[in-house]
C-alpha positions as CSV (number, residue, x, y, z in Angstrom):
1,M,9.5,7.1,26.2
2,N,7.7,3.7,26.5
3,T,7.0,3.1,22.8
4,D,4.4,0.4,23.3
5,R,2.2,3.0,24.9
6,F,2.3,5.3,21.8
7,T,1.4,5.0,18.2
8,S,4.0,5.4,15.5
9,D,3.1,9.1,15.2
10,G,3.4,9.7,19.0
11,K,-0.3,9.5,20.1
12,L,-1.0,7.8,23.4
13,W,-2.9,4.5,22.9
14,I,-6.4,4.6,24.3
15,S,-8.6,1.5,24.7
16,V,-12.4,1.3,24.5
17,S,-12.2,0.3,28.2
18,D,-10.4,3.5,29.0
19,I,-13.3,5.5,27.4
20,V,-15.8,3.5,29.6
21,Q,-13.7,4.2,32.8
22,F,-13.3,7.9,31.9
23,Y,-17.1,8.4,31.6
24,Y,-17.7,6.3,34.7
25,C,-15.4,8.6,36.7
26,P,-12.4,10.6,35.3
27,R,-10.6,10.4,38.6
28,K,-10.8,6.6,38.7
29,F,-9.6,6.5,35.1
30,Y,-6.7,8.7,35.9
31,L,-5.6,6.7,39.0
32,M,-5.7,3.5,37.0
33,K,-3.7,4.9,34.1
34,I,-0.9,6.2,36.3
35,G,-0.5,2.6,37.4
36,L,-2.0,2.3,40.9
37,P,-3.1,-1.2,41.7
38,R,-6.8,-2.0,41.4
39,K,-8.6,-3.8,44.2
40,I,-10.7,-6.7,43.0
41,M,-14.2,-6.1,44.4
42,M,-16.5,-9.1,45.2
43,K,-19.2,-7.7,42.9
44,M,-16.8,-7.5,40.0
45,D,-15.6,-11.1,40.6
46,F,-19.1,-12.4,40.8
47,G,-20.1,-10.5,37.6
48,K,-17.2,-12.0,35.7
49,K,-18.2,-15.6,36.8
50,E,-21.8,-15.0,35.9
51,Y,-20.7,-13.6,32.5
52,E,-18.7,-16.8,31.8
53,R,-21.6,-19.0,32.7
54,E,-24.0,-17.0,30.5
55,I,-21.7,-17.2,27.5
56,K,-22.0,-21.0,27.6
57,R,-25.8,-20.7,27.8
58,I,-26.1,-18.3,24.9
59,R,-24.6,-20.7,22.4
60,R,-27.3,-23.3,23.3
61,R,-30.3,-21.0,23.1
62,E,-32.9,-20.8,20.3
63,E,-32.6,-17.0,20.5
64,I,-29.3,-15.1,20.5
65,F,-29.5,-11.6,21.9
66,G,-33.1,-11.3,20.8
67,F,-32.6,-12.8,17.3
68,R,-33.8,-16.2,16.1
69,R,-30.8,-18.5,15.8
70,E,-31.6,-19.1,12.1
71,D,-31.4,-15.3,11.4
72,V,-27.9,-15.1,12.9
73,E,-25.3,-15.4,10.1
74,E,-22.3,-15.1,12.3
75,L,-21.4,-14.6,16.0
76,I,-17.8,-13.7,16.7
77,E,-16.8,-13.8,20.4
78,G,-13.9,-11.5,21.4
79,W,-13.7,-9.5,18.1
80,S,-10.8,-7.1,18.5
81,E,-9.2,-4.3,16.5
82,V,-6.2,-1.9,16.8
83,D,-6.5,1.4,14.8
84,E,-3.2,3.1,14.5
85,E,-4.5,6.3,13.0
86,L,-7.0,6.9,15.9
87,G,-4.7,5.4,18.5
88,L,-7.7,3.3,19.6
89,S,-7.9,-0.4,20.5
90,G,-10.6,-2.6,21.8
91,K,-11.9,-6.1,22.3
92,L,-15.6,-6.5,21.9
93,D,-17.6,-9.2,23.8
94,F,-19.5,-10.2,20.6
95,L,-19.8,-9.0,17.0
96,L,-23.2,-10.2,15.6
97,K,-24.1,-10.4,11.9
98,V,-27.8,-10.5,11.2
99,K,-29.1,-10.2,7.6
100,G,-25.9,-8.5,6.6
101,E,-25.9,-6.0,9.4
102,L,-23.0,-5.9,11.8
103,I,-24.0,-5.3,15.5
104,P,-21.6,-4.8,18.4
105,V,-22.8,-6.5,21.6
106,E,-21.5,-5.9,25.1
107,V,-22.5,-8.0,28.1
108,K,-22.9,-6.3,31.5
109,Y,-23.7,-7.5,35.0
110,S,-25.6,-4.7,36.6
111,E,-28.7,-3.7,38.5
112,F,-29.3,-0.9,35.9
113,R,-31.8,-1.8,33.2
114,R,-31.3,1.2,31.0
115,P,-28.1,2.1,29.0
116,K,-25.8,4.3,31.0
117,L,-23.7,7.0,29.2
118,E,-20.4,5.0,29.6
119,W,-22.1,1.9,28.1
120,K,-23.3,4.0,25.1
121,K,-19.9,5.4,24.6
122,Q,-18.5,1.9,24.6
123,I,-20.9,0.9,21.8
124,Y,-20.1,4.0,19.8
125,A,-16.4,3.4,20.0
126,Y,-16.8,-0.2,18.8
127,A,-19.0,1.0,16.0
128,L,-16.3,3.4,14.9
129,L,-13.7,0.6,15.0
130,I,-15.9,-1.8,13.1
131,E,-16.7,0.7,10.4
132,R,-13.1,1.7,9.9
133,K,-12.1,-2.0,9.7
134,T,-14.9,-3.3,7.5
135,G,-16.3,-0.3,5.6
136,E,-19.8,-1.3,6.8
137,V,-22.0,1.4,8.5
138,V,-23.0,0.4,12.0
139,K,-26.4,1.8,13.0
140,R,-27.0,0.1,16.3
141,G,-25.5,-1.9,19.1
142,L,-26.8,-4.1,21.9
143,I,-26.2,-4.2,25.6
144,Y,-27.1,-7.6,27.2
145,V,-27.7,-7.0,30.9
146,L,-27.4,-9.8,33.5
147,P,-28.9,-11.1,35.6
148,W,-32.1,-9.7,34.0
149,K,-31.2,-11.0,30.4
150,D,-32.5,-7.6,29.1
151,V,-31.4,-6.7,25.5
152,L,-31.0,-2.9,25.3
153,E,-30.7,-1.4,21.9
154,V,-28.4,1.6,21.4
155,K,-29.0,3.6,18.2
156,I,-25.9,5.0,16.6
157,D,-25.5,7.9,14.2
158,G,-22.5,9.6,12.6
159,E,-22.4,12.3,15.3
160,D,-22.0,9.7,18.0
161,K,-18.9,8.3,16.3
162,L,-17.4,11.8,15.7
163,K,-17.8,12.5,19.4
164,I,-15.6,9.5,20.2
165,I,-12.8,11.0,18.2
166,K,-13.2,14.2,20.3
167,D,-13.3,12.1,23.4
168,L,-9.9,10.5,22.5
169,D,-8.4,14.0,22.4
170,R,-10.0,15.0,25.7
171,I,-8.8,11.8,27.4
172,R,-5.3,12.3,26.2
173,R,-5.3,16.0,27.4
174,T,-6.4,14.8,30.8
175,L,-3.4,12.5,31.1
176,E,-0.9,15.0,29.6
177,R,-1.9,17.7,32.1
178,G,-0.9,15.3,34.9
179,E,-3.6,16.8,37.2
180,L,-5.9,14.7,39.3
181,P,-9.5,15.2,37.9
182,K,-12.3,16.3,40.2
183,K,-13.8,13.8,42.6
184,V,-17.1,12.4,41.6
185,N,-19.2,12.1,44.8
186,S,-21.9,9.5,44.3
187,A,-23.1,6.2,45.6
188,K,-20.9,4.3,43.1
189,C,-17.8,5.5,45.2
190,K,-18.6,2.8,47.8
191,Y,-18.0,0.1,45.2
192,C,-14.9,1.7,43.5
193,E,-11.8,-0.5,43.4
194,M,-9.6,2.7,43.5
195,R,-11.3,4.2,46.6
196,E,-8.3,3.9,48.9
197,F,-6.3,6.2,46.5
198,C,-9.0,8.7,45.8
199,G,-8.8,10.8,48.9
C-alpha cells in the first residue's frame, strides 16, 4: 500500500482538482488517477500563461475581483489546506477577505461566461476546507473568467458543502471498483488530454 496516497485511517486522498475532473468527465478522471500520462493541449498551455499574466495585473488594479482595493483586507494567493478527517486537500487560487468575510476565488480561462457544475463544486469544496480550518462560515465564492474578466458569484449553503462529503465517497467508490466509467460523448472530447486512451 502506498501510504502517501492514504490518510492515517486508510481513506484515499482526494484533491479539489479531482472533484473538478470527476464532474467534468468521470472517465477522464479515472484515466488520470490510474496514472496514464496527460497530453498538454495548446489551449491549456495558453490558458496557464494568460492566467500568470493576469495575476500580475490584478495586484496593480484599483478593483480586485469586483471589490474596491480599499475594501480588501487581505488577498492570499495559493491558500492551501489538507484535511485529514475528510481526506481532502486543495490549493485555492485566491482567498479574499472583505469586511471580515472570507471568499474563495478561482480563476478560469474559458469561453463559458456562466458557472459550470464542476466550477461550482470546486468553490463548494474550498468553502468546506476554509470553514473547517477557520471556523468562519463561507456563504459565497467567485469565479474570475478570462479573457472576459467576468466575476461570477457562486452562492453557497450548508447543503452544497454536505454534498461535497458525499461526492468524496462516490469518487472513492469509483476508484475502488476499478471499472472504467461510461464515456461522455460531447464536444469537449475533442479537447481532452486523455483522448488517446479513452477508446
